[in-house]
C-alpha positions as CSV (number, residue, x, y, z in Angstrom):
1,X,-11.8,-30.7,-1.5
2,X,-9.0,-33.0,0.0
3,X,-9.5,-34.2,3.5
4,X,-6.7,-32.5,4.8
5,X,-8.0,-29.0,3.4
6,X,-11.3,-30.0,4.8
7,X,-9.9,-30.8,8.4
8,X,-8.1,-27.3,8.2
9,X,-11.0,-25.3,7.7
10,X,-13.1,-27.1,10.3
11,X,-10.6,-26.3,12.9
12,X,-10.5,-22.4,12.4
13,X,-12.6,-19.9,14.4
14,X,-13.9,-18.3,11.1
15,X,-16.0,-20.0,8.8
16,X,-17.5,-19.6,5.3
17,X,-20.9,-19.1,6.9
18,X,-19.5,-16.2,9.2
19,X,-18.0,-14.5,6.2
20,X,-21.6,-14.9,4.5
21,X,-23.2,-13.6,7.5
22,X,-20.7,-10.7,7.6
23,X,-21.7,-9.7,4.1
24,X,-25.3,-9.5,5.0
25,X,-24.4,-7.2,7.7
26,X,-22.1,-4.8,5.8
27,X,-24.5,-5.0,2.4
28,X,-25.8,-1.6,1.7
29,X,-23.4,0.1,4.3
30,X,-20.2,-0.6,2.6
31,X,-19.4,-0.2,-1.1
32,X,-19.4,-3.4,-3.2
33,X,-16.3,-2.4,-5.2
34,X,-15.5,-2.7,-8.6
35,X,-13.8,-5.8,-9.8
36,X,-11.9,-5.2,-13.0
37,X,-9.7,-6.9,-15.7
38,X,-6.6,-4.3,-16.3
39,X,-6.1,-4.8,-19.9
40,X,-3.0,-3.2,-19.8
41,X,-1.2,-4.6,-16.8
42,X,-2.4,-8.3,-18.2
43,X,-0.1,-7.1,-21.1
44,X,2.8,-6.0,-19.5
45,X,2.6,-9.1,-17.2
46,X,1.8,-11.5,-19.2
47,X,-1.2,-12.8,-16.7
48,X,-4.9,-11.9,-16.3
49,X,-4.8,-9.3,-14.0
50,X,-7.9,-8.2,-12.0
51,X,-8.2,-5.6,-9.6
52,X,-10.4,-5.3,-6.5
53,X,-10.7,-1.4,-5.9
54,X,-11.1,-1.2,-2.2
55,X,-9.2,2.0,-2.2
56,X,-12.6,3.5,-3.5
57,X,-14.8,2.9,-0.3
58,X,-15.8,5.7,1.5
59,X,-12.9,5.7,3.7
60,X,-10.5,4.6,1.0
61,X,-9.9,1.2,2.8
62,X,-11.2,-2.3,3.0
63,X,-10.9,-2.0,6.7
64,X,-14.7,-0.9,6.8
65,X,-15.7,-4.2,6.2
66,X,-14.3,-5.6,9.5
67,X,-14.9,-2.8,11.8
68,X,-18.6,-2.4,10.7
69,X,-19.0,-6.1,11.2
70,X,-17.4,-6.0,14.9
71,X,-19.2,-3.0,15.6
72,X,-22.5,-4.4,14.8
73,X,-22.0,-7.1,17.3
74,X,-21.8,-5.0,20.5
75,X,-24.3,-5.0,23.0
76,X,-26.3,-1.8,23.9
77,X,-24.4,-1.3,27.1
78,X,-21.1,-1.6,25.0
79,X,-22.0,0.8,22.4
80,X,-23.0,3.4,25.2
81,X,-19.7,3.2,27.0
82,X,-18.0,3.3,23.4
83,X,-14.9,1.6,21.8
84,X,-11.2,2.1,21.4
85,X,-8.7,1.1,18.7
86,X,-5.2,1.6,17.6
87,X,-4.1,1.9,14.0
88,X,-1.6,3.4,11.8
89,X,-4.6,4.8,9.8
90,X,-6.8,2.6,7.6
91,X,-8.4,0.8,10.6
92,X,-8.8,3.9,12.6
93,X,-10.9,5.2,9.8
94,X,-12.9,2.3,9.4
95,X,-13.6,2.2,13.1
96,X,-14.5,5.9,13.3
97,X,-16.7,6.2,10.4
98,X,-18.8,3.2,11.3
99,X,-19.0,3.9,14.9
100,X,-20.3,7.6,14.0
101,X,-22.9,5.9,12.1
102,X,-23.9,3.8,14.9
103,X,-23.7,6.4,17.4
104,X,-21.0,4.6,19.0
105,X,-18.2,6.9,20.9
106,X,-14.6,6.1,19.6
107,X,-11.3,6.9,20.8
108,X,-8.5,5.9,18.5
109,X,-4.8,5.7,19.5
110,X,-2.5,6.5,16.4
111,X,1.3,6.0,16.6
112,X,3.6,9.3,16.2
113,X,4.3,9.9,12.8
114,X,1.3,8.3,11.2
115,X,0.6,10.0,7.6
116,X,-1.4,13.1,8.4
117,X,-3.9,12.3,5.8
118,X,-4.8,9.2,8.0
119,X,-5.0,11.3,11.2
120,X,-7.2,14.2,9.7
121,X,-9.5,11.7,8.1
122,X,-9.9,9.8,11.2
123,X,-11.0,13.0,13.3
124,X,-13.2,14.2,10.5
125,X,-15.0,10.8,11.0
126,X,-15.7,12.1,14.7
127,X,-13.6,10.1,16.6
128,X,-11.4,11.5,19.5
129,X,-7.5,10.7,18.4
130,X,-4.8,10.5,20.7
131,X,-1.0,10.5,18.9
132,X,0.8,8.3,21.2
133,X,3.5,5.4,20.9
134,X,6.8,5.3,18.7
135,X,5.3,2.2,16.7
136,X,1.6,0.5,16.3
137,X,2.6,-2.0,19.2
138,X,3.2,0.7,21.6
139,X,-0.1,2.6,20.5
140,X,-2.1,-0.9,20.7
141,X,-0.5,-1.3,24.3
142,X,-1.9,2.3,25.1
143,X,-5.3,1.7,23.7
144,X,-5.8,-1.4,25.5
145,X,-4.8,0.1,28.8
146,X,-7.1,3.0,28.2
147,X,-9.8,0.8,27.2
148,X,-9.6,-1.0,30.6
149,X,-9.5,2.0,32.6
150,X,-12.5,3.8,31.0
151,X,-14.5,0.5,30.4
152,X,-14.3,0.7,26.5
153,X,-14.3,-2.3,24.0
154,X,-11.3,-2.8,22.4
155,X,-11.6,-3.2,18.6
156,X,-8.7,-5.0,17.3
157,X,-7.4,-4.3,13.9
158,X,-7.1,-7.8,12.7
159,X,-6.7,-10.8,15.3
160,X,-10.7,-11.0,15.9
161,X,-12.9,-13.5,14.4
162,X,-15.6,-10.9,13.5
163,X,-12.9,-8.4,12.0
164,X,-11.4,-11.3,9.9
165,X,-15.0,-12.6,8.6
166,X,-15.7,-9.0,7.7
167,X,-12.6,-8.7,5.4
168,X,-13.2,-12.2,3.9
169,X,-16.4,-10.7,2.2
170,X,-14.0,-9.3,-0.3
171,X,-13.1,-12.8,-1.5
172,X,-17.0,-13.7,-2.1
173,X,-17.3,-10.5,-4.3
174,X,-14.3,-11.4,-6.4
175,X,-15.1,-15.0,-6.9
176,X,-18.8,-14.2,-7.5
177,X,-17.8,-11.8,-10.4
178,X,-14.7,-14.1,-11.5
179,X,-15.1,-17.7,-10.6
180,X,-12.2,-18.8,-12.6
181,X,-9.5,-17.0,-10.7
182,X,-6.2,-18.8,-10.2
183,X,-4.6,-17.0,-7.7
184,X,-5.4,-14.5,-5.0
185,X,-2.6,-12.1,-4.1
186,X,-3.0,-10.0,-1.0
187,X,-1.1,-7.9,1.3
188,X,-0.4,-9.1,4.7
189,X,0.0,-6.7,7.8
190,X,-1.5,-8.4,10.9
191,X,-3.3,-10.9,8.5
192,X,-7.0,-10.1,9.0
193,X,-7.5,-9.7,5.3
194,X,-5.6,-12.7,3.8
195,X,-7.1,-14.8,6.7
196,X,-10.6,-13.9,6.0
197,X,-10.0,-14.1,2.2
198,X,-8.3,-17.4,2.3
199,X,-11.2,-19.0,4.3
200,X,-13.8,-17.5,1.7
201,X,-11.6,-18.5,-1.2
202,X,-10.3,-22.2,0.0
203,X,-13.8,-23.1,1.0
204,X,-15.7,-21.8,-2.4
205,X,-12.8,-23.2,-4.7
206,X,-10.4,-25.4,-3.2
207,X,-7.8,-25.3,-5.8
208,X,-7.5,-21.8,-5.8
209,X,-3.7,-20.4,-5.0
210,X,-3.6,-17.9,-2.0
211,X,-0.4,-15.8,-1.9
212,X,0.4,-13.0,0.6
213,X,2.7,-10.1,0.0
214,X,4.7,-8.1,2.6
215,X,7.2,-5.3,2.5
216,X,10.7,-6.6,2.8
217,X,11.4,-4.1,5.9
218,X,8.6,-5.6,7.6
219,X,8.5,-9.3,7.0
220,X,6.8,-10.4,10.3
221,X,4.2,-13.0,9.1
222,X,6.8,-14.4,6.6
223,X,9.4,-14.9,9.4
224,X,6.9,-16.7,11.4
225,X,5.4,-19.0,8.5
226,X,9.1,-19.6,7.1
227,X,11.0,-19.9,10.2
228,X,13.2,-17.0,9.2
229,X,14.8,-14.2,11.4
230,X,14.8,-11.5,9.0
231,X,15.2,-8.0,10.8
232,X,12.2,-5.7,10.8
233,X,13.3,-2.0,10.4
234,X,13.1,1.3,8.8
235,X,10.1,3.4,7.1
236,X,8.4,1.6,4.6
237,X,6.0,3.3,2.0
238,X,3.6,0.5,2.9
239,X,3.1,1.5,6.5
240,X,-0.3,0.1,6.6
241,X,1.1,-3.6,6.4
242,X,4.1,-2.6,8.6
243,X,3.5,-4.7,11.6
244,X,5.8,-6.3,13.7
245,X,3.6,-8.9,15.3
246,X,1.0,-10.7,13.4
247,X,-2.1,-11.8,15.4
248,X,-2.3,-15.4,16.8
249,X,-5.6,-16.0,15.3
250,X,-4.5,-15.0,11.9
251,X,-1.2,-16.7,12.2
252,X,-3.0,-19.9,12.5
253,X,-5.2,-19.3,9.7
254,X,-2.5,-18.3,7.3
255,X,-0.6,-21.3,8.3
256,X,-3.4,-23.3,7.4
257,X,-4.4,-21.9,4.3
258,X,-2.0,-19.6,2.8
259,X,0.3,-21.2,0.0
260,X,2.9,-19.0,0.0
261,X,4.2,-15.4,1.3
262,X,6.7,-13.1,-1.0
263,X,8.4,-9.9,-0.1
264,X,8.4,-6.7,-2.1
265,X,11.2,-4.0,-2.1
266,X,10.5,-0.5,-1.5
267,X,11.4,0.3,-5.1
268,X,9.1,-2.5,-6.2
269,X,6.5,-0.8,-4.3
270,X,6.8,2.7,-5.5
271,X,6.9,1.3,-9.4
272,X,3.5,-0.4,-8.6
273,X,2.1,2.5,-7.0
274,X,3.2,4.5,-10.2
275,X,1.8,2.1,-12.6
276,X,-1.5,2.1,-10.9
277,X,-1.9,5.7,-11.2
278,X,-0.4,6.0,-14.8
279,X,-2.5,3.0,-16.2
280,X,-5.3,2.7,-14.1
281,X,-5.5,6.4,-12.9
282,X,-6.1,5.1,-9.2
283,X,-4.3,6.2,-6.3
284,X,-3.1,3.8,-3.8
285,X,-1.2,3.7,-0.7
286,X,2.0,1.5,-0.6
287,X,0.2,-1.4,1.1
288,X,-2.5,-1.2,-1.7
289,X,0.1,-1.6,-4.7
290,X,2.0,-4.6,-2.9
291,X,0.2,-7.0,-4.8
292,X,1.0,-5.6,-8.3
293,X,4.8,-5.1,-7.1
294,X,4.7,-8.8,-6.0
295,X,3.5,-9.8,-9.8
296,X,5.8,-7.5,-11.6
297,X,8.7,-8.7,-9.4
298,X,7.6,-12.7,-10.0
299,X,6.1,-12.5,-13.7
300,X,7.4,-16.1,-14.5
301,X,5.5,-17.5,-11.7
302,X,2.3,-15.7,-12.6
303,X,2.4,-15.5,-16.3
304,X,-0.6,-16.9,-18.1
305,X,-2.8,-17.3,-14.9
306,X,-5.9,-15.4,-13.7
307,X,-4.7,-13.0,-10.9
308,X,-7.1,-11.4,-8.4
309,X,-5.2,-8.3,-6.7
310,X,-6.8,-6.4,-3.8
311,X,-5.9,-2.6,-3.8
312,X,-6.3,-2.2,-0.1
313,X,-6.1,1.5,0.5
314,X,-5.8,4.8,-0.9
315,X,-4.8,6.9,1.9
316,X,-1.4,8.4,1.1
317,X,-0.1,11.8,1.9
318,X,0.1,14.1,-1.3
319,X,3.6,15.2,-0.4
320,X,4.5,11.5,-0.2
321,X,2.7,10.6,-3.7
322,X,4.4,13.4,-5.3
323,X,8.1,12.3,-4.3
324,X,7.1,8.7,-5.3
325,X,6.1,9.9,-8.7
326,X,9.1,12.2,-9.2
327,X,11.4,9.2,-8.0
328,X,10.0,7.0,-10.8
329,X,10.1,9.5,-13.5
330,X,13.9,10.1,-12.6
331,X,14.5,6.1,-12.5
332,X,12.8,6.0,-16.1
333,X,15.2,8.4,-17.2
334,X,12.4,11.1,-17.9
335,X,13.2,13.7,-15.2
336,X,17.0,14.1,-14.7
337,X,19.4,16.8,-12.9
338,X,22.6,18.0,-14.8
339,X,25.6,19.6,-13.7
340,X,27.8,21.9,-15.5
341,X,31.1,23.7,-14.6
342,X,31.2,26.7,-17.0
343,X,33.1,29.9,-17.1
344,X,31.5,32.8,-15.8
345,X,30.8,34.8,-18.6
346,X,27.7,35.9,-20.8
347,X,26.5,33.3,-23.3
348,X,27.4,30.3,-21.5
349,X,23.8,29.6,-20.0
350,X,22.3,30.6,-23.6
351,X,24.8,27.7,-25.1
352,X,23.4,25.3,-22.8
353,X,19.8,26.1,-23.5
354,X,20.5,26.0,-27.0
355,X,21.7,22.4,-27.3
356,X,19.0,21.3,-24.5
357,X,16.3,23.0,-27.0
358,X,17.8,21.4,-30.0
359,X,17.7,18.0,-28.5
360,X,14.2,18.4,-27.5
361,X,14.7,18.4,-23.5
362,X,12.1,20.3,-21.3
363,X,13.9,22.4,-18.9
364,X,12.2,22.2,-15.6
365,X,14.4,24.1,-13.2
366,X,17.9,25.9,-13.4
367,X,20.3,27.1,-10.5
368,X,23.5,29.0,-10.6
369,X,26.1,28.6,-7.7
370,X,28.8,31.1,-7.6
371,X,29.6,31.3,-3.9
372,X,29.5,27.8,-2.4
373,X,31.7,26.0,-4.5
374,X,35.6,25.0,-4.7
375,X,35.4,25.8,-8.5
376,X,38.0,28.9,-9.4
377,X,36.5,32.5,-8.9
378,X,35.7,32.7,-12.8
379,X,33.8,29.6,-12.8
380,X,30.2,28.8,-11.9
381,X,28.2,25.4,-11.0
382,X,25.1,25.3,-13.0
383,X,22.5,22.8,-12.4
384,X,19.5,22.2,-14.8
385,X,16.7,19.8,-14.1
386,X,15.2,18.6,-17.4
387,X,12.5,16.4,-18.7
388,X,13.0,13.7,-21.4
389,X,10.7,11.3,-23.2
390,X,12.5,8.3,-21.8
391,X,16.1,6.8,-21.2
392,X,17.1,6.9,-24.7
393,X,16.1,10.5,-25.0
394,X,18.2,11.5,-22.2
395,X,21.4,9.4,-23.3
396,X,21.0,11.4,-26.9
397,X,20.6,14.8,-25.0
398,X,23.7,14.0,-23.0
399,X,25.5,13.1,-26.4
400,X,24.4,16.3,-27.7
401,X,25.8,18.5,-24.8
402,X,29.1,16.6,-24.8
403,X,29.5,17.0,-28.5
404,X,29.3,20.7,-27.9
405,X,32.2,20.6,-25.7
406,X,30.1,21.1,-22.5
407,X,31.4,19.3,-19.3
408,X,28.2,17.7,-18.0
409,X,27.4,15.3,-15.1
410,X,23.8,13.5,-14.7
411,X,23.0,13.6,-11.2
412,X,19.8,12.2,-9.7
413,X,18.6,9.5,-12.6
């Protein structure tokens, strides 16, 4: 360990000892999730990819660790009065679940628009949920004010040394299982997860690289650390890391210990999420897929190295998940919408179906449009959604249709 790193670690409010103490607190109450090598993802990326399945916690989120560590430190009087928190979902569930196990009343403020699955799961764990605030920051302000008025202890989602120490237990488990990891790739929202993991990893293995990942739509920590001013806007699939203002404590730790931060696009996150389902048969939310998205986007950088990725959560709305998977099928040329302008007379639909059948394309949906169209009265718009094996099969199918003198346009590819 260099003197610079030693000095950096010594000046931080969280130490390896704090993380080891947190590990003893959560042991037996939080799942020690599996840490497995993905042979297929390793083959695809050219790296050795290890996956930490935090999406398999009881609440499907790593947030349980920090929440339990913080709640366990409350005094008897603080437990009696209760706690309040603000969260877009995962911190809410971690606090709600472990507060209930400790018989601590919990009130959670969740921003308007939080995925329904996260709201309902939080209520199911016994917390009082208040949907308020347009953003997470708004909800946090409301929660703080409410806690002050009611005498409740505010449980911060990331900018708290005990929360950070709890999240750092993930790195202890990863390095205990695979000591020769070269890189940890960790999603960043407010920075609690990467801060705790960086403290543990850099203390135990000073030469390990720690790389953070943020959604390109919300590059808050990236801007702060790199001195950029990229805009933050829009709805990201990775709402769990859509934080506009990273923590003061976490920012200092990230600045001291994290080697780099990279950004990933929405399409890259969707692709990674789809791969985790199809290859690993593991459901993750957008934030949980961010690490793999970064590896896929920067394959040359990580090639030949041993990578530890955290699948940080699995709380994704089923309707949204369906949309992501369908969009990915379209991008791969496996699901496409074909549009035909045909004469409105018997046999025309049969001709189209016959060509598609001979080409081996599966018909998913068919629709005719005679009324709401600018075509002549004797014409009809025919739309057919088809399933093909891959893009080359789609191209062969289109060629067969045109060879049969059918006027076809390919829509959503």
